[in-house]
C-alpha positions as CSV (number, residue, x, y, z in Angstrom):
1,M,111.9,99.1,96.1
2,S,108.6,97.9,94.6
3,E,107.6,98.5,91.1
4,R,104.9,101.5,91.7
5,A,107.9,103.2,93.4
6,N,110.0,102.6,91.0
7,R,107.8,104.4,88.2
8,V,106.8,106.8,90.9
9,L,110.5,108.4,91.4
10,D,110.8,107.9,87.2
11,D,108.0,110.1,86.9
12,I,109.4,112.9,89.3
13,T,112.8,112.7,87.5
14,E,111.6,113.3,84.6
15,R,109.5,116.3,85.8
16,L,112.8,117.5,87.7
17,K,115.0,117.0,84.5
18,Q,112.2,120.2,82.8
19,M,113.0,122.6,85.0
20,T,115.5,124.8,85.7
21,K,117.4,125.4,88.6
22,E,115.2,127.7,90.7
23,E,112.0,125.6,89.8
24,R,113.5,122.5,91.3
25,L,114.5,124.7,94.5
26,A,110.7,126.1,94.4
27,W,109.7,122.7,93.7
28,F,111.1,121.3,97.4
29,A,110.6,124.3,98.7
30,D,106.7,123.6,98.7
31,D,106.4,122.0,101.9
32,S,102.5,121.6,101.8
33,L,102.8,119.0,99.0
34,L,104.9,116.7,100.1
35,K,106.1,115.2,97.4
36,L,109.3,113.3,99.0
37,Q,108.1,111.3,101.9
38,F,107.7,108.2,103.0
39,M,106.5,106.4,105.4
40,K,106.8,102.9,107.5
41,E,105.0,101.7,110.1
42,I,107.2,99.1,112.4
43,S,105.3,98.0,115.2
44,G,102.4,100.0,116.1
45,T,104.7,103.2,114.7
46,T,104.4,105.0,112.0
47,Y,107.3,106.7,110.6
48,I,108.0,110.1,108.3
49,A,110.7,110.2,106.6
50,R,111.0,114.1,104.2
51,C,113.1,115.1,101.9
52,H,115.3,118.5,101.8
53,F,117.8,119.1,99.9
54,D,120.6,122.2,100.1
55,G,120.2,125.2,97.4
56,K,123.9,125.6,97.8
57,S,124.8,122.1,96.3
58,D,127.2,121.3,93.4
59,E,125.4,118.2,93.1
60,S,121.8,118.0,91.4
61,I,119.2,116.1,92.8
62,I,119.4,113.9,89.8
63,D,122.9,112.9,90.7
64,K,122.5,112.9,94.4
65,T,119.0,110.0,93.0
66,Q,121.5,107.9,91.3
67,R,124.2,108.0,93.9
68,I,121.6,106.8,96.7
69,I,120.2,104.4,94.5
70,L,123.3,103.0,93.2
71,K,124.4,102.7,96.9
72,M,121.2,101.3,98.1
73,N,122.6,98.9,95.2
74,D,126.0,98.1,96.0
75,P,126.5,94.4,97.7
76,S,129.6,95.8,99.7
77,N,127.5,98.2,101.8
């Protein structure tokens, strides 16, 4: 991941830490802001992946993000 992407994710994580669960759910539910959107062009086709989260999950966004990053960095994957 690029240095810029890491800074953006760190900033988002810090802002989310300050929010209540209800505020975080509202933040992710606001489709107009497109906060978590990843775009990649492959062979002239642009792919866009947007993230959403289950409000009934026992795992917080911070826990989920850390789990994903650790999994990405795991050489056995």
